[in-house]
C-alpha positions in Angstrom: 16.8 18.4 -7.9 16.1 15.8 -10.7 16.2 16.4 -14.3 12.2 16.6 -14.7 12.2 19.4 -12.0 14.9 21.4 -13.9 13.3 21.1 -17.1 9.9 22.5 -15.5 11.8 25.4 -13.9 13.2 26.3 -17.4 9.9 26.0 -18.9 8.4 28.2 -16.4 11.1 30.9 -17.1 10.7 30.6 -20.8 7.2 32.0 -20.4 7.2 34.4 -17.5 3.6 35.0 -16.2 1.8 32.3 -18.0 1.3 28.8 -16.9 1.7 26.2 -19.5 -1.9 25.0 -18.8 -3.3 28.4 -20.0 -2.0 28.1 -23.5 -4.1 27.7 -26.4 -2.5 24.4 -27.5 -2.8 22.7 -24.1 -6.5 23.8 -23.9 -7.3 22.5 -27.3 -5.7 19.3 -26.9 -7.5 18.8 -23.5 -10.8 19.5 -25.1 -10.0 16.9 -27.9 -9.1 14.5 -25.4 -12.3 15.0 -23.4 -14.4 14.9 -26.4 -13.0 11.7 -27.6 -13.6 10.1 -24.4 -17.2 11.3 -24.4 -17.9 9.9 -27.8 -16.1 6.4 -27.0 -18.2 6.1 -23.7 -21.4 6.9 -25.5 -20.6 4.4 -28.2 -19.8 1.8 -25.6 -23.1 2.8 -23.7 -25.1 2.3 -26.9 -23.3 -1.2 -27.9 -23.7 -2.8 -24.3 -27.2 -1.1 -23.4 -25.6 -0.2 -19.9 -25.4 3.2 -18.3 -22.1 4.7 -17.2 -22.6 3.5 -13.7 -23.0 -0.1 -14.5 -20.1 0.2 -17.0 -17.7 1.6 -14.1 -18.9 -1.3 -11.9 -18.2 -4.0 -14.4 -14.6 -2.4 -15.0 -13.9 -2.3 -11.4 -15.0 -5.9 -10.9 -12.9 -7.0 -13.6 -9.8 -4.9 -12.4 -10.1 -6.3 -8.9 -10.4 -9.8 -10.2 -7.4 -9.5 -12.4 -5.3 -8.0 -9.3 -6.2 -10.7 -7.3 -5.2 -13.3 -9.9 -1.7 -11.6 -10.1 -1.7 -11.6 -6.1 -2.3 -15.4 -5.9 0.4 -16.0 -8.5 2.9 -14.0 -6.5 1.9 -15.4 -3.3 1.1 -19.1 -3.7 1.1 -19.7 -0.1 -2.4 -19.7 1.1 -3.3 -18.1 4.5 -5.4 -20.5 6.7 -7.5 -18.6 9.1 
């Protein structure tokens, strides 16, 4: 077992019968993070006048273009068909 797995086992033994995901602190943190994400998305939608599908498409396109640029830098040999 690796170190992370051992600490998870120790954590599970510390709270018998209770999953760490069911603690009040964990649920409150998750709710707060989800609320912050929702607010940021709504602000971005208002600033760009785009709906969330259009924003998602723009993000995907930018990520693919960035990944392709890095790939071209790593492999400068062109593959001719």
